[in-house]
Structure formats: C-alpha cells, structure tokens
N, C-alpha and C positions, 0 to 999 in steps of 0.2 A: 389635783394631780396625784397619781398613785405611783410610788417608787417601784420599779421592777426589782424583784428579789431573787436571789439565789436560793437553792434548796436549804442551805444552812440558815439563812435568814428566816425562811418560813418556819423551820423547826423551832428557832428561838422565839418567834412570835407565838407559836402554839404553847411553848413552855411558859411564856409570860402570861398568856391568857389563863392558863391553869393556875399560875401563881396568884393571879388576881381574882380567882374564884370560879372560873368556868371549867368544868371537867372536860376531858377529852371526849367522853360520851356525848356531852351536850354539843360540842363542836361538830361531832359526826352527825348528830341528829339534825342540826341546822343545815349542814352541808347536803345531806340526802334530801331533806324536805325542799331545799332551794332548787335542787336539780329537778325534782318531780314537778314543782310549780312552773319552772321554765318550760319543760316539755309539755305539760298540760296546757299552758297558755299558747304555745306555738301551734299545736295540732288543731285545736279549736273546732272540732267537728260537732255537729248538733247531735249525732247519734253516739252518745258516750259509750255504749256497750260495744261498739264496733272497733274501738281503738286497741291496737295490739302492739305491745312493746317487748322486745327481746333484749335482755341484759347479758353482756359478757362480764363475768366477775372473776377477780383474781383472789389470791390468798391474803392480801394485806388490807390496809385501811381504805385504799381506793375501792377495793371490792366491797368492803363494808358500806362505804358511802353509796355504792350502787344498789346494794340490797335495801338500804333504808329508802332510797328513791323508789325502788320497785314496790316496796310495801305501801308507800304513800299513794302511788299510782293505782295499785290494786284497790286501795280503800276508796278511790275516786271512780271506780268502775272499769278500770283498764284490765285487759287480759294480758297478764305479765308472765313471761317465761324466762328462765334463767339457765344459762350455760356457764358452768364453772370450770376454771383452770386451776388445778392443784388445790381445790377446796371442795370438801365432801359434804359440808353442812354450813348453815348460816353462821353459827357461832353466836357470841353475845353481841348482838347489834341493837342499838337504841331505836327500836320500832316495835309497834304492837305485834305480838306474836300472831294474833288472828289475821292481821293484814298480810303478813309475810306468808302465812299458811295458804293464802289464796293464790300464791305464785306457784307455777309448775316448774320443777327442776327437770332439765332435759338430759338425756343420754346423748352420746355422739350420733347414734342412729336417728334420733328424733330431730336433730339440729337442722338438717337440710329443709325439711318441711316448714319448720318455724321461721327459717330465714326467708322462705318464699312468701310467707304470709304477713310478716311484720310490717307495721306502719313506721315504727321507729326502732332503730338498733342502737344500743347504748354500750359504749366501751368503758368499763370500770375494772380493767385488768391490772394495770401496774401503777398508774399515776406518776407522781413526781419521783418515785423510786425507779422508774423505768430507765432502761439503757437502750441505745440504738442498735441492739442485736436481739431481735425477737425470736423466741422458740418457734420452730417450724410449725407445730400444730396451731399455735395462736396466729401466726402469720397467714396460714391457710384459711382460717376462719375469717380473718379480716378481708382477705381477697374475695371470698364469697359475699361478704357484706357489701363490698364495693360494687360487685356485680349486681346485687339487688338494687343498689343506688342507681346504677346505669340503666337497668331494665325497667324498674318500677318506680323510680323516684323516691325510694325509701330514704327517710331522714336519718342521717348518721350523727350521733351525739357523743362527744367525749366528756367524761367526768374529770374535771380539773385540768388535765392535759391529755392529749392522745397517747396511747401506749405505743412505744417505739421511738420516742424522742427523748433527748437529754434536756432536762429542764434548766440546766446551767449553760450549756454550750450551744444548743440549737442543732446539734448533730441529730440525724434521723436515719433509721432503717428505711430503705426504699419501700418496704412492705408495711410501714407503720399504719395505724388506723387513720384513714383519711376522713376526718369529720367535716360535716357541714357547719356544725356549731360546737364550740367548746364552752361548757359551763365551768368557768374558772372560779375556784373557791378561795375566798378570803383575800389573797394577795396575788398580783400578777407575777407570773414566773418568767424570768429573764429569757430563758432559752426558747420559749414558745413564740417570741417576737422576732427571732433570728432565722435567717435561711440556713438550712432547708426546712427546719421544723415548721416555719410559718405556712408552708404548703399543705400542712396536715391539720391545722387548727380550724380552718373555716372562719366563721365569725366568732368572736370571743365575747361572751357575756360574763362579766365579772360580778360575782354576787358576794355580799357582805355576810360573813358568819361570825363576826365579833372578834376578829384578830386585831391586835394593836398594829398600827401602821408605822413602819420605820420612817424617820424624818428624811426629807429631801434636802440635800446639801449640794454645794458646788461640785459639779462633776457627776451628779446622779443622772440616771436615765429614768424618766418617768412617763407615764401614760396620761394623756389629756382626758378630762372628764367634762360632762355637761355643766357641772357646777362651776368649773373654771371659766367656761365661755360665758355663762350667765353673768358672772362677776365682771368680765371684761367689756361686755357690750356697752356702748355709750348710752346714757339716758338722754332722750331727745326732749327738749323743753317745748312747751306749747306755743311760745312766741318766736320760734326759730325760723330760719329761711334757708334756701338751698346753699347759699355760699357759706353760711355759718355751719350747716350740717357737714359740709366737706366737699371740696371740689378736687377732681382728679383729672390729670392730663395723661392720655394714653398715646404713646408714640410708637408707631410700627407700621406694618403693612407694606406689601410689595405686590406686583402684578399677579403672582401665583398664590398669594397668601392673604388675601384681604378678609377671609373669614376669621382669622386669628384675632386681630384687633377688635372685630365686632363682638366675638364671643367674650373677650376679656371685658370690654366696655359694658356689655349687657349684664354680665355677672356682677360687676361693680355696682351698677344701678340696683340690681336686685337685692344686694346686701345693705343698701341704704345710703350710698354716696349721693349727695345732693345734686351734683352736677358732674357730668363726665364729658370731656372734650376729646375728640379723636384728632390727633395731628398726623394725617396720612397724606400720601400723594393725591393731588386733586383728581386724578383720573379714577381713583377708587371710590370717591365719595358717592356718586350716584348709586352704585350697587349696595353700599353699606347703608346709606340713608333709606333706601327702599325697604330694607329688612329691619331697621331699628330707628324708629322715629324719635326716641327720647334723647339721643346723643346730639351734641353740637360738634362743630368741625372747625379745625384750623387747617385750611388747605395748604399743603406743602408742594413745592415745585417738583414736577417730573423732570427727568433728564439724567445726565451722567456727571460730567466733570463740574464740580462746584455746586451741584444740587444739594448734596448732603450738608454742606456748610450753610447754605441759605435756609435749609430746613431747620438746622440747629439754631440759627439766629432768630427765626420766627418763634420757636419754642421758648428760647431763653427770654425773649422779650415778654412773652405771655406768662411765664411760669410764676412770677411773684403773686399772681392772683390765685394760684392753686396750692393746695396743701401738699399734694403728693404727685410724683411722676411715676408712671409705669412705662418702662422702656423695653421693647424687644419683641412683642407678639407679631409674628409674621414679617419681621424686618427684612429678612433675606440676607444674602451673602454678596450682593453687588457693591460696587465702589461707593455709591451714594450712602449706603448704610454705614460703611467704615468712616466716612467723613462725618456723618451725623453723630455717631457715638463719640468720636474723639472731640469734636467741637462742642457737643452738648455737655459732656462730662468734664471737658477741659483736661484731658489726660494726654500725656506725651507732647510732642512738638509737631507742628504742621509747617511744611514748606509753603510759603505764601506768595512767592514771586510769580508763580503761574497764574495767580488770581489778581495780579497787578498791584500788590501791596509792598513788595520789596524785591531785592535780587533773588534769583532762584536758589542760591546757596544759603540764604539767610533763614534761620529758624526762629520763630517767636513763641514764647511760652503762652499757654492758655490759662485762663482763670478756672481753677478746679471747681467742680460742682460741690456745694456745701448743703444742699437741701435733703429732702426725704424722698427716697426712690425705691421702687421694686424693679429689679432687673431680671428679665426672663429670656429664654430662647436665644435668638441670635444676638440680643444685647450681651449675653454672657459670652457667646462665641467671639464677638469682637473684643470684649474685655480680655479674653485669653490671648489675643494677639497684640496686646498693648503694654507688654513689659510688666513692671511692678506697679500696676495701676492702683493697688490698695494703698501704697505709700502716698499717692497724690490725692486720694479720696478719704483720708483719715477724718476730715471734718464732716463728711457726709454721713447720713443715717441710711443704711442700705439693707434691703432684704433681697438676697440672691436665691433664685429658685431653680437650681439645675437638676437634670436627671444625671445618671452616672456618666454618660458620655460627655456632657457639658462640664461636669465637675472634673473629669479627667483632663480635659483641655485647660481648664483654669489652673490646675495644679501641675500640668505637664507630666502626667503619669499615665500608666496603662489603666484601662477600665477594669481589667482583672484585679488590679490592686485594690480598687474601691470595693468590688464585689466580695473580696476576701474579708474586709473589715469596714463595712459602710459607715457604721456609727463612729468608729475611731477616725476614719478619714474625714468625715463631715465635721467632727469636733476640731480636728487639727486645722481644717480650712477656715472655720469660723474664728479660731484663735489667730491664725496667720493674717487673715484679712481684717480682723477687728470688726466684723460685721455679722449679721444674722444670716443663716444659710438654711434653706429648706431643701432637703434631699428627697427627690421623688423616686423612691425605691423601697419595695416592701412596705412596712409600716412607715409612711412618710415621716421624716424626722425634722425637727427644728433644732439646729445646732446653735448654741449661744456662745458668745465670746468668752464667757466665764467657764466653759466646759460642760455646762448642763445640756442635756439632750431631752427634748419633749417629743413624744411619739403620738401619731394618730392611733386611736384605739382599734381600728379595723384596717384590714388590707383586703382588696378584692380584685380578681383578674378582670372584672368588667371595665376597670379603668384603663385597660390597655387599648385605648381608642383615641384617634387623632382629635385634638382640641381640648381634651380634659385638662392638660397642663395650662392652657390659656384661661380656662375657667378658673382654675385654682389661683393663678396670678391675679385675675380680676377680682376675685373674692378677697384676697389678702390686701390688694391695693385699695379696694373699696372700704374696707375696715380701717386701714391706715388713714384714709382721707377723712374719716370721722373722728380722728384724734387718738386712735390706739397707738401706743408705742410699738416699736418694731417686734419685740418678742411677743407681745399680746396679739398684735395684728397677724403675725405669721401663724402662731399657734391656734388662734380662733379660726383663722381662715382654713387651716388644715382640717380642723374638726368639723366645721360647718360644711365644707365642700365634700368631705367624706360621708357625713350623714346624708347629704343630699344625694350622693351617688348611690348609697344603699337604698334610699327611698325610691329612687328612679329604677333601680334593678328590681325592686319588688313588683313594679308594674310592667316594666319593659323587658325584664330578663337580662341575664349576663351577656349573652351573645349579641343581643340587639341594641345594647346601650350605645348612645352617641352623646357627645358633649352637651348639645342643646337640651337633652333630657334632664341633665343635672341642673341646668339653669331653671328649667320649668318647675322644679320642686323646691328651689331655694326659698320661695316665699313661705311654704309650709314649715320648713325647718326654722326659719327666723321667727315665724309667729309662735311656734312652740317655745323657743328660747326667750323671747322678749315680751310678748303680749300676755295680759292676764287671761286665765282660762275660764271666762264666764260661761255659764250654761245659758241656753236661750231663755229659760224661765227667769233666771236672775236678771237678764237684760231687760225683759219685759217689765218685771217688777220695779226695776230701777229707772224706767223711762228711757232706756238706752237702745231704742229700736234701731238706730242706724248700724249698731254693731251686729245685728242679726243677719245682715246680708252675708251670704256664704256660710252661715252657721252649720248648714247641713253637710258641709265638706269637712268639718272639723273631726 
C-alpha cells in the first residue's frame, strides 16, 4: 500500500532523500527518465523514427522533469518539440546536453502545426505547485491539445499531476490538462484521487524514484498495489477439494433481474471459489443454468406473502456448509425480498400471526446472523429500511458494497452530502456500522472500522455500465469464500476487478464495455498475480508440457 501524501509530505520526503545522500539532480534525472520510459513503452510503434512528442514545459522543477524526459526520448530516436511557458532556456537539467540539443524549441507561431502532428503531448508545466486557476495562454494551449485528442486520438500525458489541479484538495480548473495517463513521480498525491481532479488524471502510473515512503497508520488513506494482492491471495494446496477451497451461497434474483446473480456467481467462480450455489426463485433457474453450467442451485419459492420467509429458511438451513453469503444481486424491491432479508439476517421483529404461528399482534425476535457475508444492491436497500440493523449484526462479519445512492439510504442523508466528502462519509459509515464498506465512487474505496481507507489505483468511466457492481460483489465474495478476511477480500477484490476492467477496455474500448467483458479477462489477471511465469522453453526443459497449453496467449 502507498500512503496518499499532501504536497508538504512530498517535500519532506525529497528533503529526507537528500539527507540520505540522493541529490535533487539525481531525483530529477530519475523522474525524467521514468517518464520517457513509460511513454516509449506505451507508444510501441515499429518505426521508431516516426514517433513525435510535443512537450509543454513550465519554469519550475516539473518543467525540468519534462525536459529530461524529452532528452531521453530524443536519444531513443523520437522527434521531440518543446513549447515553454515563462522559460526561455533549458537551464541546468540533469540530462545529456547532446540529447537535449536534438529537441526543437517552438515559437507560438510554430505551435499549431506541431500540435497537429504530435503522437504524444506531454504536460510538464506546473506539477504539484499548480493551482486550479490556469493562465489563459496555458489554458488555450491545453484546449487545442484536447482537440487533437478528440480528432486524432493523440495520447495526452501529464508529468506527476495534470497542470490546473490542486494536489492537496482535488480542486481543478475546468480547463486543466485532461490527461489520458499521469506518470506520477515517487509518491501518490492526495488531491489527484479526489473529484473533480480525478477527471483529469486518466490512468495513473506511479513510478518509484527513490523517495522514502511515509508510514501507513490508523486513519491513513492509501492506494492498493499489486504486491498487496499477491500477499493476500490464498495458497491452494495440491490435495485440496472444492469444499475446502471455499463455498459461496449467492442469494438474489427477481423476474426482471436474473442476470445480476448470474454475473456475481460467475465472477466468484472465476476468482477461485470452489463451489458457488445460487439461491434464486425456481422460475429463474432454467435461464441462469443455460448460461452458466458450473453453478449449483437452491430453488427458492416463487410467490408473494410468505415466500420470502420460506426462502430465508431454506438458505439458513443450507448455510452451515458455506463459508460466505452474498446477499442482494438482483433481489428487487418486492415484498418477498423484504421478508427474505429480515428473516435471513434476523434483524427487527416480524409479525407471525398471519403465518399461523401466533396472534397477529404478537412479535417474535429473530436470531441475528453471525456469519460472514457480502451485502450488495437491494440487500443494502432493505437494510436501510430496517432501523438500527448494525446493532443487531455486531457479531457478523460484513462487507457492504454501496454506490453513493445506497450509502445515502443507509445513513439517511442526501447523496450530495456523500459527493462532497466521499472518503469522510465512507469512513464514518464503517465506524458506525463496525463493518467494512466498499464505496463505488471515483477511486473505489474500502473503508475500514479503524478509520483506514484503501483506494483502487485506477478509476475509469468505462465502469459506468449495468452489472459491473454485481461482478465486483462476486469477486469480493469469491475471495472471501477462499478464506480472506473482510479487509483483504474487499481490497483484493477491488484491485482485481479494476485491473480486469482495464484489460477489457484495452480490447473492447471504453464505450463498448459490458460487465461480462470484465469476467472474461479475470483469468488473465489471476494468472498474472498467482501463477509462476514460466516461459514455454522452461516448461519443455522441465518436462512440464501440460502447462504449455495456452502459452501463446500469455
């Protein structure tokens, strides 16, 4: 995990690095070289002489980082041009003079043609010293860069943070540089992960330049990393079986929403759950079974009055064989769903006389749920109508996965209040409920009861598609079923589902992404995180021919 830092913390880390023997010039050299390497890696054209980069550089260290990057790209055969704001010469920057001399400095009159020909446009104007009020000439240049992005698909890259955002607060000039990729240097900057600044960062690539990392303490906000997830994934023993690996019960489904439990169940299977059983109304089973052969079913009654309670009784009877419950995908807002949630979780009191158990006026307490559960979608909406449910479920281990509207209902507040301070509200909710909470907004966050907040490293608008929340819930529940504790299951699920979404976008595109595309690439993400990375040659030499199947897809 990487702690999100304010500008003052970044400055202190730089000073500490200098104290430990690394000069500011060396830090700048590392930063510029890293930016150049990322850009060179991403463009990846076979004709190296055709690559054209246009750098916008400012008067400070961010501009110097950009100049170092331009020099390194020029040394690799790039055609690099530089437009400077309040900077008439390179100054003393740690890059070979010969390399930088290959870069052409532009006048304002030459800029329009360079913008129309660039393959990559790089913002290195203000960096973390930027404020959300851009000078008009800089804002005008950024707008032309955005137009090149719209018309020609030009890649826009920001160095450290996009110019025009506040790296502490997340405030942003509406004309800020709208990057496709931000190469963030050394430490993650707090404001870049907050709205509205997150609209301008694009994907964030955090690169190490040797800055000491501040410790993560209770109440910190930190970004999840691949190393975290590798550490949390369970080790599967050779003599295991499906029940030992982990069994999950998914409860949900309604006539108009039978796709949601299927997506959740399939995602859970794809992240390694040994057995997934769908407890859905029996009328939905044929359609789901035809689409997903690997799940098993617990047929629940169709109907209205009393059906929810009978459904809950069937699930409660079967649950001791399962490690985790996932409640809510596609559950709906009809009366049976309310009965199901109340009787299954044992919250509130139910009038039982109408079912023949007592006088209509008599209320009987229910046995509260004490197991491990992920609660999503309408499971959350029914919780919100159940009074102080968290007091009754203190013995349970829960992961709640709301979007802002569902969290607003759980807390009985306006959605606008959440959007004003999503991290603060999520942390407050986790503390109040005494449970883990995954807020699906911006950089999806995992709020822990101790006040710590763990963030997804990326945010992408392609996830604004029906069913992606069901996939995330299934991934989290599938990991929990394999033995991960709530924090680790929630955090690993957020990371894995996010990486799968990005991989799917790489082939399907942002606008065409659907939830099943994410499930389709989960195996590739899990293989990268879990399995050894043998080459085909090593497999042959080791007599491991079976592992060669599919090696050409790696």
